Residue frames relative to the residue before (quaternion, step in Angstrom):
aa qw qx qy qz dx dy dz
M 1.0000 0.0000 0.0000 0.0000 0.00 0.00 0.00
D 0.1910 -0.7963 0.5641 0.1061 3.59 -0.68 1.05
E 0.7272 -0.4645 0.2888 0.4148 3.54 -1.32 0.12
R 0.6001 0.5656 -0.3736 0.4246 3.62 1.09 -0.48
E 0.6686 0.4732 -0.3018 0.4879 3.58 1.06 -0.65
M 0.6493 0.5221 -0.3197 0.4512 3.58 1.09 -0.64
I 0.7491 0.2882 -0.1748 0.5704 3.60 1.06 -0.70
D 0.1812 0.7886 -0.5596 0.1791 3.56 0.36 1.23
L 0.1950 -0.8242 0.5244 0.0881 3.57 -0.17 1.30
T 0.5746 0.5965 -0.3893 0.4030 3.60 1.21 -0.22
A 0.5171 0.6419 -0.4198 0.3800 3.60 1.24 -0.09
F 0.6413 0.5033 -0.3193 0.4832 3.60 1.22 -0.45
P 0.5666 -0.5764 0.4449 0.3857 3.62 -1.14 0.46
L 0.6193 -0.5879 0.3807 0.3549 3.56 -1.10 0.73
F 0.6207 0.5553 -0.3446 0.4332 3.59 1.01 -0.76
I 0.6588 0.5010 -0.3047 0.4712 3.58 0.97 -0.83
I 0.6584 0.5139 -0.3107 0.4538 3.59 0.92 -0.89
L 0.6964 0.4749 -0.2826 0.4578 3.57 0.85 -0.97
S 0.6396 0.5160 -0.3270 0.4667 3.59 1.01 -0.73
A 0.6648 0.4940 -0.3014 0.4724 3.56 0.93 -0.88
C 0.6621 0.4988 -0.3128 0.4637 3.60 0.97 -0.78
F 0.6352 0.5148 -0.3359 0.4677 3.60 1.02 -0.72
L 0.6719 0.4778 -0.2984 0.4809 3.59 0.92 -0.87
G 0.6249 0.5213 -0.3317 0.4771 3.57 1.07 -0.70
G 0.6354 0.5249 -0.3183 0.4684 3.57 1.07 -0.76
L 0.6167 0.5269 -0.3438 0.4732 3.58 1.05 -0.70
F 0.6581 0.5055 -0.2986 0.4714 3.57 0.95 -0.90
I 0.6669 0.4951 -0.2960 0.4717 3.58 0.90 -0.94
G 0.6702 0.5079 -0.2990 0.4511 3.57 0.92 -0.92
Y 0.6419 0.5108 -0.3306 0.4666 3.57 0.97 -0.81
G 0.6718 0.4906 -0.3025 0.4653 3.59 0.89 -0.88
Y 0.6540 0.5251 -0.3112 0.4468 3.56 0.97 -0.87
F 0.7500 0.4047 -0.2359 0.4671 3.58 0.71 -1.02
R 0.5805 0.5429 -0.3763 0.4761 3.59 1.18 -0.41
A 0.6652 0.4796 -0.2969 0.4892 3.59 0.97 -0.84
L 0.6173 0.5373 -0.3423 0.4615 3.59 1.08 -0.67
R 0.6505 0.5063 -0.3124 0.4722 3.58 0.99 -0.80
E 0.6624 0.4894 -0.3128 0.4731 3.58 0.94 -0.80
T 0.6215 0.5368 -0.3398 0.4584 3.59 1.06 -0.72
T 0.6697 0.4848 -0.3105 0.4690 3.59 0.92 -0.83
H 0.6137 0.5279 -0.3507 0.4709 3.60 1.07 -0.65
L 0.6484 0.5137 -0.3203 0.4617 3.59 0.97 -0.79
I 0.6733 0.4900 -0.3047 0.4623 3.58 0.95 -0.82
V 0.6869 0.4841 -0.2907 0.4575 3.59 0.87 -0.92
Q 0.7525 0.3791 -0.2039 0.4984 3.59 0.93 -0.87
E 0.4335 -0.7279 0.4305 0.3112 3.57 1.30 0.28
G 0.1869 0.7954 -0.5415 0.1977 3.53 0.79 1.09
S 0.7691 -0.3435 0.2697 0.4666 3.52 -1.28 -0.38
P 0.3798 -0.7369 0.5071 0.2358 3.61 -0.66 1.04
L 0.6097 0.5579 -0.3559 0.4364 3.59 1.09 -0.63
L 0.6484 0.5003 -0.3110 0.4822 3.57 1.03 -0.76
A 0.6288 0.5276 -0.3338 0.4635 3.61 1.04 -0.71
V 0.6540 0.4928 -0.3112 0.4824 3.59 0.99 -0.79
A 0.6450 0.5187 -0.3201 0.4610 3.59 0.98 -0.80
L 0.6564 0.4957 -0.3135 0.4745 3.59 0.97 -0.81
T 0.6386 0.5253 -0.3261 0.4582 3.58 1.01 -0.77
L 0.6781 0.4757 -0.2908 0.4789 3.58 0.88 -0.90
G 0.6474 0.5298 -0.3126 0.4500 3.57 1.03 -0.77
R 0.6982 0.4608 -0.2942 0.4621 3.58 0.86 -0.87
I 0.6419 0.5045 -0.3354 0.4699 3.59 1.03 -0.68
S 0.6651 0.4895 -0.3154 0.4675 3.59 0.95 -0.79
L 0.6040 0.5429 -0.3511 0.4661 3.60 1.09 -0.64
L 0.6749 0.4957 -0.2897 0.4636 3.58 0.91 -0.90
V 0.6725 0.4939 -0.2978 0.4638 3.58 0.90 -0.92
T 0.6588 0.5102 -0.3090 0.4585 3.58 0.93 -0.86
G 0.6690 0.5063 -0.3005 0.4536 3.56 0.92 -0.88
F 0.6824 0.4658 -0.2896 0.4832 3.57 0.95 -0.83
Y 0.6121 0.5418 -0.3591 0.4503 3.60 1.06 -0.61
I 0.6496 0.4998 -0.3154 0.4783 3.57 0.96 -0.83
A 0.6455 0.5125 -0.3206 0.4669 3.58 1.04 -0.75
V 0.6145 0.5459 -0.3480 0.4509 3.60 1.05 -0.71
L 0.6212 0.5505 -0.3428 0.4400 3.58 1.03 -0.69
A 0.6953 0.4578 -0.2693 0.4842 3.57 1.16 -0.58
G 0.6707 -0.5133 0.2976 0.4451 3.61 1.20 -0.13
A 0.7183 -0.4753 0.3172 0.3968 3.51 -1.37 0.22
L 0.6606 0.5004 -0.3213 0.4582 3.61 0.94 -0.80
A 0.6341 0.5175 -0.3260 0.4731 3.57 1.05 -0.70
L 0.6243 0.5261 -0.3334 0.4715 3.58 1.06 -0.71
L 0.6621 0.4910 -0.3054 0.4768 3.58 0.98 -0.80
A 0.6317 0.5201 -0.3320 0.4693 3.59 1.04 -0.72
T 0.6413 0.5130 -0.3202 0.4724 3.58 1.02 -0.77
L 0.6419 0.5109 -0.3149 0.4771 3.57 0.98 -0.83
G 0.6304 0.5304 -0.3257 0.4639 3.58 1.03 -0.77
G 0.6484 0.5116 -0.3129 0.4691 3.58 1.03 -0.76
V 0.6411 0.5128 -0.3209 0.4722 3.58 1.00 -0.80
L 0.6808 0.4833 -0.2925 0.4663 3.58 0.92 -0.87
C 0.6245 0.5149 -0.3388 0.4796 3.61 1.08 -0.64
A 0.6331 0.5146 -0.3327 0.4729 3.59 1.01 -0.74
K 0.6225 0.5295 -0.3348 0.4690 3.59 1.05 -0.75
A 0.6713 0.4975 -0.2986 0.4612 3.57 0.89 -0.92
L 0.6540 0.5084 -0.3125 0.4650 3.60 0.98 -0.81
M 0.6780 0.4798 -0.3021 0.4679 3.59 0.95 -0.81
L 0.6342 0.5073 -0.3341 0.4784 3.61 1.05 -0.66
H 0.6336 0.5234 -0.3280 0.4659 3.57 1.01 -0.76
A 0.6645 0.4941 -0.2997 0.4737 3.58 0.96 -0.86
A 0.6548 0.5113 -0.3168 0.4576 3.60 1.00 -0.78
R 0.6563 0.5069 -0.3150 0.4618 3.59 1.00 -0.72
R 0.6684 0.4727 -0.2944 0.4930 3.56 1.12 -0.63
G 0.4660 -0.7062 0.4210 0.3268 3.56 1.24 -0.30
T 0.5358 0.6426 -0.4006 0.3734 3.59 1.20 0.28
A 0.5664 0.6320 -0.3813 0.3665 3.58 1.24 -0.12
């Protein structure tokens, strides 16, 4: 038995997979855009460049890892994850415009 048979995401119902991927996308999107906001604050306020690079690498690796896991579950799961990331972006932009972020 190899690792592909042990990690079979098609054994779960589609509703569960898509819901989990959407919620994961929300989590990934929140982390990504929160780190992006902190990176821009560091650049504008002339903060530590090393911390800005670390945040950039961290947010990109978070996004790539999340999308890779979604790809393993299939195309619909990837779209659900993307939908979650885009919803997190919209929520964070809405909060920033209201001034509560």
